[in-house]
C-alpha positions in Angstrom: -18.2 30.8 -10.6 -17.7 30.7 -6.8 -14.3 32.3 -5.8 -11.9 29.8 -4.3 -11.4 30.3 -0.6 -8.1 31.8 0.5 -6.2 30.0 3.3 -3.4 31.3 5.5 -2.1 27.9 6.6 -2.6 24.2 5.9 -2.7 21.4 8.5 -2.0 17.9 6.9 -2.7 14.8 9.0 -1.8 11.2 8.1 -3.6 8.1 9.3 -2.1 6.8 12.5 -0.6 3.4 11.9 -1.2 0.7 14.5 1.9 0.2 16.6 1.6 -3.6 16.5 4.0 -4.1 13.5 6.2 -2.2 11.1 4.9 0.0 8.2 4.6 -1.7 4.8 4.4 -0.5 1.2 0.6 -0.5 1.2 0.7 2.1 4.0 3.3 4.2 2.2 1.5 4.2 -1.2 -1.9 4.8 0.3 -1.0 7.6 2.8 2.5 8.6 3.7 4.3 9.1 0.4 1.5 11.2 -1.2 1.1 13.2 2.0 4.9 13.9 2.1 4.9 15.0 -1.6 2.1 17.4 -1.0 3.7 18.9 2.1 7.1 19.3 0.5 5.3 21.0 -2.5 3.6 23.5 -0.2 6.9 24.2 1.6 8.6 24.7 -1.7 6.0 27.4 -2.4 6.8 29.0 1.0 3.4 28.3 2.5 2.7 27.8 6.2 2.1 24.0 6.6 2.3 21.4 9.3 2.5 17.7 8.8 1.1 15.8 11.8 1.6 12.1 12.3 1.9 9.5 15.0 1.3 6.0 16.2 -2.1 4.6 17.2 -1.3 2.6 20.3 -4.6 1.5 21.6 -7.1 -1.1 20.4 -7.4 -4.8 20.3 -4.7 -5.7 17.7 -2.1 -4.4 20.2 -3.5 -6.5 23.1 -3.6 -9.6 20.8 0.0 -9.1 19.8 1.1 -8.7 23.4 -0.8 -11.8 24.5 0.8 -13.9 21.8 4.3 -12.7 22.8 3.7 -12.9 26.5 4.6 -9.2 27.1 2.6 -6.1 28.0 0.8 -3.9 25.5 3.2 -1.1 26.4 6.1 -3.2 25.5 4.6 -3.8 22.0 3.8 -0.1 21.3 7.2 1.1 22.6 8.9 -1.3 20.2 6.9 -0.7 17.1 6.4 3.1 17.6 10.2 3.4 17.4 10.6 1.1 14.4 7.8 3.0 12.6 9.2 6.5 13.5 12.7 5.6 12.5 11.8 3.9 9.2 9.5 6.8 8.2 12.4 9.3 8.8 14.6 6.9 6.8 12.3 7.2 3.8 12.3 11.0 4.1 8.6 11.3 5.3 9.0 14.8 6.8 6.7 15.0 9.7 6.8 18.1 11.8 5.8 15.9 14.7 5.4 12.1 15.0 3.6 11.5 18.3 1.8 8.7 20.0 -1.5 8.0 21.6 0.0 6.7 24.9 1.4 10.2 25.7 0.1 12.2 28.6 -0.9 15.0 26.3 -3.1 12.7 24.3 -4.7 11.1 27.3 -5.7 14.5 28.7 -6.8 15.8 25.2 -9.0 12.7 24.5 -10.4 12.6 28.0 -11.3 16.3 27.9 -12.9 15.9 24.4 -15.1 13.0 25.6 -16.0 14.9 28.8 -17.0 18.0 26.9 -19.3 16.0 24.7 -20.7 14.1 27.7 -21.4 17.3 29.6 -23.2 18.7 26.5 -25.4 15.7 26.4 -24.1 14.6 23.0 -24.0 10.8 23.9 -26.7 8.3 24.4 -26.3 5.6 27.1 -27.7 2.2 26.4 -27.4 -1.5 27.3 -26.3 -4.0 24.7 -25.4 -7.6 24.5 -21.7 -8.5 24.1 -19.8 -11.7 24.1 -18.1 -12.7 27.3 -15.5 -15.4 28.0 -16.4 -16.9 31.4 -13.2 -18.9 31.8 -11.0 -15.8 31.0 -13.4 -13.6 33.0 -13.2 -11.0 30.2 -15.4 -9.2 27.8 -14.5 -10.0 24.2 -13.8 -7.3 21.7 -14.7 -8.2 18.1 -11.1 -9.2 17.3 -11.2 -11.7 20.2 -14.0 -13.7 18.6 -13.5 -16.0 15.6 -15.9 -18.2 13.7 -17.3 -19.1 10.3 -18.1 -16.3 8.0 -21.9 -16.3 7.2 -21.2 -14.9 3.7 -18.3 -17.0 2.3 -18.2 -19.9 4.7 -14.5 -19.3 5.6 -13.3 -20.4 9.0 -11.3 -18.0 11.2 -13.3 -14.9 10.4 -13.1 -12.2 13.1 -16.0 -10.6 14.9 -15.6 -7.4 12.9 -14.5 -8.6 9.5 -13.9 -11.7 7.3 -10.4 -11.3 5.9 -11.1 -14.0 3.2 -14.0 -12.1 1.5 -13.5 -8.6 3.1 -17.1 -8.4 4.4 -17.7 -6.2 7.6 -19.4 -8.3 10.3 -20.9 -8.0 13.7 -19.6 -10.6 16.2 -23.1 -12.0 16.6 -23.2 -12.7 12.8 -20.5 -15.4 13.1 -21.4 -19.1 12.8 -20.0 -21.1 15.7 -18.3 -18.2 17.5 -15.3 -19.0 19.7 -13.2 -17.0 22.1 -9.8 -16.4 20.7 -8.4 -16.4 24.2 -9.6 -19.8 25.5 -11.3 -21.4 22.5 -14.5 -21.7 24.5 -17.9 -20.8 23.2 -18.6 -17.3 24.6 -21.8 -16.2 26.2 -23.8 -13.0 25.5 -24.1 -10.7 28.5 -25.5 -7.2 28.9 -23.2 -4.3 29.3 -23.6 -0.5 29.3 -21.9 1.8 26.8 -22.1 5.4 25.5 -22.9 6.0 21.9 -22.4 8.8 19.4 -25.7 9.4 17.7 -24.5 9.7 14.1 -28.0 9.9 12.9 -28.4 13.3 14.6 -25.6 14.7 12.5 -26.6 13.0 9.3 -28.4 16.1 7.7 -25.4 18.3 8.3 -23.0 15.7 7.1 -25.1 15.1 4.0 -25.0 18.8 3.1 -21.3 19.3 4.0 -20.2 16.4 1.8 -22.7 15.8 -0.9 -23.4 19.5 -1.6 -20.4 21.4 -0.5 -17.6 19.0 -1.4 -18.4 17.6 -4.8 -14.8 18.1 -5.8 -13.7 15.3 -3.5 -12.2 12.2 -5.2 -14.9 10.0 -6.6 -14.0 7.0 -4.5 -14.2 9.1 -1.3 -17.4 10.9 -2.3 -19.0 7.6 -3.5 -18.3 5.7 -0.3 -19.6 8.6 1.9 -22.8 8.8 -0.2 -23.3 5.1 0.1 -23.1 5.3 4.0 -25.4 8.4 4.1 -28.0 6.9 1.8 -28.0 3.8 4.0 -28.7 5.9 7.0 -26.3 6.5 9.9 -26.8 4.7 13.2 -25.5 5.4 16.7 -22.0 4.1 17.3 -20.5 3.1 20.6 -17.6 5.3 21.8 -16.6 3.1 24.7 -15.4 -0.5 25.1 -15.0 -3.1 27.9 -11.2 -3.3 27.8 -8.2 -2.8 30.1 -5.9 -1.2 27.5 -6.7 2.3 26.4 -7.8 5.7 27.8 -10.2 5.2 30.8 -13.7 6.7 30.3 -13.5 9.8 32.5 -16.9 9.6 34.2 -18.4 7.8 37.1 -20.0 4.5 36.5 -17.6 3.6 33.7 -15.0 1.7 35.6 -13.3 -1.0 33.5 -14.2 0.8 30.3 -12.0 2.7 27.8 -12.6 5.0 24.9 -13.2 3.0 21.7 -10.0 3.3 19.6 -11.9 4.9 16.6 -13.0 7.8 19.0 -9.6 8.1 20.6 -7.3 7.8 17.5 -8.3 10.9 15.4 -8.1 13.1 18.5 -4.4 12.1 18.3 -4.1 14.6 15.4 -5.1 17.3 17.9 -3.0 16.2 20.8 0.1 15.8 18.5 -0.4 19.3 17.2 -0.5 20.5 20.8 2.8 18.7 21.5 4.4 20.5 18.6 2.8 24.0 19.0 1.6 24.3 22.6 1.2 28.1 22.3 -0.7 28.5 19.0 -2.0 25.0 18.2 -5.6 26.3 18.1 -5.1 28.4 15.0 -4.3 25.2 13.1 -7.6 23.6 14.2 -10.0 26.4 14.9 -9.2 29.4 12.7 -11.5 29.8 9.7 -8.5 30.5 7.4 -6.9 27.2 8.1 -7.2 24.3 5.6 -7.2 20.8 7.1 -6.3 17.8 4.8 -6.6 14.2 6.0 -4.4 11.7 4.0 -5.8 8.2 4.6 -6.4 4.8 3.0 -9.9 3.8 1.8 -10.5 1.6 4.9 -10.5 4.9 7.0 -12.9 6.9 4.8 -15.9 6.4 7.1 -14.0 7.5 10.2 -12.5 10.7 8.7 -15.4 11.8 6.6 -18.4 10.9 8.8 -17.5 9.9 12.4 -14.6 12.4 13.2 -16.4 15.3 11.5 -19.6 14.4 13.6 -17.4 14.5 16.7 -16.0 17.9 15.7 -19.5 19.2 14.9 -20.7 18.1 18.3 -17.8 19.8 20.1 -18.5 23.0 18.2 -15.2 24.9 18.0 -13.2 23.0 15.4 -12.8 23.4 11.6 -13.9 20.5 9.4 -11.4 19.0 6.9 -11.3 20.7 3.5 -10.4 17.5 1.7 -9.8 13.8 2.4 -7.8 12.5 -0.6 -8.0 8.8 0.3 -6.3 6.2 -1.9 -7.4 2.7 -2.6 -5.3 -0.4 -1.8 -1.9 -1.5 -3.1 -1.5 -5.2 -3.7 1.7 -7.2 -3.8 2.5 -9.5 -6.7 -1.2 -9.8 -7.5 -2.2 -10.7 -3.9 -3.7 -8.6 -1.1 -1.1 -7.3 1.4 -1.7 -9.1 4.7 0.2 -8.5 7.9 -1.1 -11.7 9.5 0.3 -13.7 6.5 3.5 -11.6 6.4 2.6 -10.9 2.8 4.2 -7.5 2.6 7.3 -5.5 1.8 8.2 -3.9 5.2 9.8 -0.4 5.1 12.4 -1.1 7.8 13.6 -4.2 5.9 13.6 -2.4 2.5 15.9 0.3 3.9 18.3 -2.4 5.1 18.1 -4.4 1.8 18.4 -1.3 -0.5 20.6 1.2 1.3 20.6 4.6 -0.5 17.6 3.7 -2.6 14.9 5.5 -0.7 13.9 7.5 -3.7 13.6 4.4 -5.9 10.8 3.2 -3.6 9.2 6.6 -3.4 9.3 6.9 -7.2 7.8 3.4 -7.9 5.1 3.8 -5.2 4.1 7.2 -6.7 4.1 5.9 -10.3 1.9 3.0 -9.2 -0.2 5.0 -6.7 -3.6 3.4 -6.2 -5.3 6.8 -6.6 -8.7 5.7 -8.0 -8.5 1.9 -7.9 -6.4 -0.9 -6.4 -3.0 -1.2 -8.0 -0.2 -3.8 -7.8 3.4 -3.7 -6.8 5.8 -6.2 -8.4 9.5 -6.5 -8.0 9.9 -6.8 -11.8 8.1 -3.4 -12.2 10.3 -2.0 -9.4 13.4 -3.1 -11.3 12.1 -1.9 -14.7 11.1 1.6 -13.5 14.5 2.0 -11.8 16.6 0.9 -14.8 14.4 2.2 -17.6 13.2 5.5 -16.1 15.3 6.7 -13.2 18.6 5.5 -14.6 18.0 5.7 -18.4 16.0 9.0 -18.4 16.5 11.2 -15.4 20.0 10.0 -14.3 21.2 9.7 -17.9 20.4 13.3 -18.7 21.8 14.8 -15.5 25.0 12.8 -15.9 25.5 13.8 -19.5 24.9 17.5 -18.8 27.4 17.6 -16.0 30.0 15.4 -17.7 29.9 17.5 -20.8 30.2 20.7 -18.8 33.3 19.3 -17.0 34.8 18.0 -20.2 34.4 21.2 -22.3 34.4 24.0 -19.8 36.3 22.5 -16.8 33.1 22.7 -14.7 32.4 26.4 -15.4 28.8 27.2 -16.5 29.1 28.8 -20.0 27.1 31.7 -21.2 24.2 31.4 -23.6 24.7 33.3 -26.8 22.2 33.6 -29.6 19.3 31.2 -29.2 18.0 29.2 -32.1 14.3 28.6 -32.8 14.9 25.0 -31.5 16.4 26.4 -28.3 13.4 28.7 -27.8 10.9 25.9 -28.5 12.6 23.7 -26.0 12.6 26.4 -23.3 8.9 27.1 -23.9 8.2 23.4 -23.6 9.8 23.0 -20.2 8.4 26.4 -19.0 4.9 24.9 -19.4 5.7 22.0 -17.1 5.3 24.2 -14.0 1.6 24.9 -14.5 0.7 21.3 -15.3 2.8 20.0 -12.4 1.3 22.5 -9.9 -2.3 21.8 -11.2 -1.8 18.0 -10.6 -0.3 18.5 -7.1 -3.0 20.9 -6.1 -5.7 18.3 -7.0 -3.9 15.4 -5.4 -3.1 13.7 -8.7 0.4 12.6 -7.7 1.0 10.0 -10.5 0.2 12.7 -13.1 2.5 15.2 -11.3 5.4 12.7 -11.3 4.9 12.1 -15.0 5.1 15.9 -15.6 8.4 16.1 -13.6 9.8 13.2 -15.6 8.7 15.0 -18.8 11.4 17.6 -18.0 14.1 14.9 -18.1 12.7 13.6 -21.4 12.9 17.1 -22.8 16.5 17.4 -21.7 17.5 14.1 -23.2 15.9 14.9 -26.5 17.5 18.3 -26.5 21.0 16.9 -26.1 20.4 14.1 -28.6 19.1 16.6 -31.2 21.8 19.3 -30.8 24.8 16.8 -30.4 27.2 19.3 -28.7 29.9 16.6 -28.7 30.0 16.9 -32.5 29.9 20.7 -32.6 32.8 20.9 -30.1 35.2 20.6 -33.0 33.8 23.5 -35.1 31.5 25.8 -33.1 32.3 26.2 -29.3 30.0 29.2 -29.1 27.1 27.1 -30.0 28.2 24.4 -27.6 28.2 27.0 -24.8 24.6 27.9 -25.6 23.5 24.3 -25.7 25.2 23.4 -22.4 23.8 26.5 -20.7 20.3 25.5 -21.7 20.9 21.9 -20.6 22.2 23.0 -17.2 19.1 25.3 -16.8 16.9 22.2 -17.4 19.0 20.3 -14.8 18.4 23.1 -12.3 14.7 22.9 -13.0 14.8 19.1 -12.4 16.3 19.7 -9.0 13.2 21.8 -8.1 10.6 19.7 -9.8 11.7 16.5 -8.2 12.3 17.8 -4.7 8.8 16.8 -3.5 9.0 13.3 -5.0 12.7 12.4 -4.7 14.2 14.5 -1.9 17.4 12.6 -1.5 18.3 12.7 -5.2 17.2 16.3 -5.5 19.5 17.3 -2.7 22.4 15.3 -4.3 21.6 17.1 -7.6 21.6 20.5 -6.0 25.0 19.9 -4.5 26.4 18.9 -7.9 25.2 22.1 -9.6 25.8 24.3 -6.5 22.2 25.3 -6.2 21.7 26.5 -2.6 18.0 25.7 -2.3 15.0 24.7 -4.3 12.5 27.5 -4.9 9.2 26.7 -6.6 8.8 30.2 -7.9 12.0 29.7 -10.0 10.6 26.6 -11.7 10.5 27.2 -15.4 13.2 30.0 -15.3 16.1 29.8 -17.8 18.6 31.7 -15.6 18.6 29.7 -12.4 22.3 28.9 -12.8 24.5 31.9 -13.5 27.2 31.8 -16.1 30.7 31.7 -14.5 29.6 29.6 -11.5 30.8 26.1 -11.3 29.3 22.6 -11.2 30.9 19.8 -9.3 32.2 16.4 -10.6 29.2 14.2 -11.6 27.9 11.6 -9.1 25.5 9.0 -10.4 22.0 9.7 -9.0 20.8 6.2 -9.6 22.4 2.8 -10.5 21.0 -0.3 -12.2 19.4 -3.0 -10.1 20.4 -6.5 -11.3 18.3 -9.6 -11.6 20.0 -11.3 -8.7 19.0 -8.5 -6.3 15.4 -8.9 -7.4 15.5 -12.7 -7.2 16.4 -12.4 -3.5 13.1 -10.5 -2.9 10.9 -12.8 -5.1 12.4 -15.9 -3.5 11.6 -14.5 -0.1 8.0 -13.9 -1.1 7.8 -17.5 -2.6 9.0 -18.9 0.7 6.4 -16.9 2.6 3.7 -18.1 0.2 4.6 -21.7 0.7 4.8 -21.3 4.5 1.3 -19.8 4.5 0.0 -22.6 2.3 1.4 -25.3 4.7 0.2 -23.4 7.8 -3.4 -23.1 6.5 -3.5 -26.5 4.8 -6.3 -28.8 6.0 -6.8 -32.2 4.3 -10.2 -32.7 2.7 -12.7 -34.8 4.6 -12.4 -38.5 3.9 -14.9 -39.7 1.3 -17.7 -42.1 2.2 -16.6 -45.7 3.0 -16.4 -48.1 0.1 -15.8 -51.9 0.1 -12.7 -53.7 -1.0 -14.8 -55.1 -3.9 -15.5 -51.6 -5.1 -11.8 -50.8 -5.1 -11.0 -54.0 -7.0 -13.1 -52.8 -9.8 -10.5 -50.1 -10.7 -7.7 -51.5 -12.9 -4.8 -49.2 -11.9 -1.6 -49.8 -13.9 1.9 -48.4 -14.4 2.8 -46.9 -17.7 5.8 -45.2 -19.2 5.4 -41.8 -21.0 6.6 -42.2 -24.6 5.4 -38.8 -25.9 3.7 -35.8 -24.4 2.3 -32.6 -26.1 -0.2 -29.8 -25.5 -3.7 -30.3 -26.9 -4.4 -27.5 -29.5 -6.8 -24.8 -28.3 -6.8 -26.2 -24.8 -4.7 -24.4 -22.1 -5.2 -27.1 -19.5 -4.8 -30.4 -21.5 -1.8 -32.6 -22.3 -1.9 -35.5 -24.7 0.1 -38.6 -23.6 1.3 -41.6 -25.5 1.7 -44.3 -22.8 3.6 -47.6 -23.0 1.1 -49.8 -21.1 2.9 -53.1 -21.8 0.7 -54.2 -24.6 3.1 -53.1 -27.4 0.6 -50.5 -28.7 0.8 -47.0 -27.2 -2.3 -45.9 -25.2 -3.5 -42.3 -25.6 -4.6 -40.5 -22.5 -5.6 -36.8 -22.1 -4.9 -35.2 -18.7 -5.7 -31.7 -17.4 -2.3 -30.9 -15.9 -0.8 -28.6 -18.6 -0.7 -25.7 -16.1 1.7 -27.6 -13.9 4.1 -29.4 -16.3 6.1 -28.8 -19.4 5.3 -31.7 -21.8 9.0 -32.5 -22.4 9.6 -32.9 -18.7 7.2 -35.8 -18.5 8.7 -37.9 -21.3 10.4 -41.1 -20.0 8.6 -40.9 -16.6 6.5 -43.7 -15.1 3.0 -42.9 -14.1 0.0 -44.6 -12.6 -3.2 -44.6 -14.7 -6.7 -46.1 -14.5 -6.9 -48.5 -17.5 -10.6 -49.5 -17.4 -12.4 -46.2 -17.7 -14.5 -46.0 -20.8 -13.0 -43.9 -23.6 -13.8 -40.2 -23.5 -13.3 -37.6 -26.2 -11.7 -34.3 -25.1 -11.1 -31.5 -27.7 -11.3 -34.1 -30.5 -8.9 -36.5 -28.9 -10.0 -39.9 -27.5 -8.6 -40.5 -24.0 -8.3 -44.1 -23.0 -7.9 -43.8 -19.3 -7.0 -41.3 -16.5 -3.5 -40.5 -15.2 -3.5 -40.3 -11.4 -2.4 -37.1 -9.7 -2.5 -35.6 -6.2 -3.6 -32.0 -5.4 -1.0 -30.3 -3.2 -1.8 -27.7 -0.5 -1.3 -24.9 -3.0 -3.6 -26.4 -5.6 -0.8 -27.8 -7.7 -1.4 -31.2 -9.3 1.5 -33.7 -8.9 1.6 -36.9 -11.1 1.6 -40.1 -9.2 4.1 -42.8 -10.1 6.0 -45.8 -8.6 9.0 -45.2 -6.3 11.4 -47.4 -8.3 11.5 -48.6 -11.9 8.5 -50.9 -12.7 7.7 -52.7 -16.0 4.9 -51.0 -18.0 1.6 -52.7 -17.6 2.1 -53.9 -14.0 -1.1 -53.7 -12.0 -1.3 -51.6 -8.8 -3.3 -53.0 -5.9 
């Protein structure tokens, strides 16, 4: 078996968020929380590790935001860079540096990188056709072009992607393309750009990934293989824009570095900002390990394009791993910044002060490590109340309360251990290996479960030994039990430090543990007899239904706003004559009875007073939108002269009229005031 390579240091980078809006829970679950857990773990072990982050401040989304608000792109990035940086710090994301791509250091670094590749002849220059808005006198980047998606037919698709179906597009694929600036039909004009010939590096990339890195996560490896099997094509590294880093060669006036080329170089420039004297050893030394934490939408850039750039440059190390996560959805729907369908970090920190670790815990427990996962506020509440409060918080509180009650806060000595004590100790000793194994392989959900296993062991130990009962007869035994319980508590302070740093620090202060040391995890003498613990402080508190309702109500308002904003009435049906209309006998009826049709989720069975003295039976497919009892006594309009039709064994003698609202909800139609049953509508 091949010996595992030894590393002297680790460089961890995190995807650069666009500075055109705050960070949301999808970003956190996909990139920043797992990266922070991993870095904190390495620091606990005493390893040399840097965590490099920063804002991506170039690209079309920033210029679009600025245009909408009537400000400059610099105004936008200044605002959101600060919001992102402060909120990340608020959640305990422990960057060694959080830089920005508008810095002078980055401008020089990216320009020099391009120039070196250009001087080496690593680019190809070619003419291509690109959309141009003649009225605005401006070349149109893909995001400045909208039209109808050729795949799903949705309107409002962008020139690079249809957000409705998720398909990647070229602007020329769009049906009826329009300029997002003026609304005009753009024209195709020729323009010159420089391209990275990815096909040249395909053989090396194929060997490096498909042969040398089979240990990568299956979602990452599979996406890379799919791209490589499809054949890599040259990709433009420049764009016709006025916001970005100017292309540093003659004949490229009015052009900037394409954001996908510029942004990953930000990892290098931010490392330079942090370590100006020895940054190169973190990027170029063979004994450095580079790890990129990203979301799945960035796999191609970090596994194929950026490595090709580094190969072409020639002096940099390639990443050792790219543990990309899948996407996190919100309440069953895809997170969307344009629809405001998100939980924003800066707002969460305001709404839930002191509960940073609750969000970190829930996002880790639901991490979309191998497939898309879902965040719901109900699950957030349940995990807080049933796991953090009832398991972890409960054990810690009991251990410290009992120590204060029976020993005035002084840690007692352990006397003779029973077989049960030894079995418990052996069980929590084994957690260290499993926890480390999971963290080393980027399985953060499994690692969190191992840490929580320690708290479960502690709860079971206290429940089984019942020291509060023994206190009346055998205080020596109580001393041993509480010593073991406190050692488990100290182990929890170490095990949870990477996941819940705020709570771990609070816990360390309660037990007077100066610092967390990974090497001591599993030990049974972390806390010394005779030392003291402080008065207990609750690590977590229950979250009530009303607090959660505030959040779900907010999301419901956003959903309804989006429905109204995007609602477009259906096209008017073909013209009919008045004689055609008169053929329909529409009448008013009163609902006497209503019940669900057996074995039919969508159907309700009505008994209608139609004025004839004999109830009329009508079956309607509105069960999804109404409770049967809520319709009894209401007046409805129905078509009386449709031929009878049998539905699920019930003969329906007409059709109740309803209107389909913008959200797809069916609303029963009835008269405004009270009307006698059987009255004709017309």
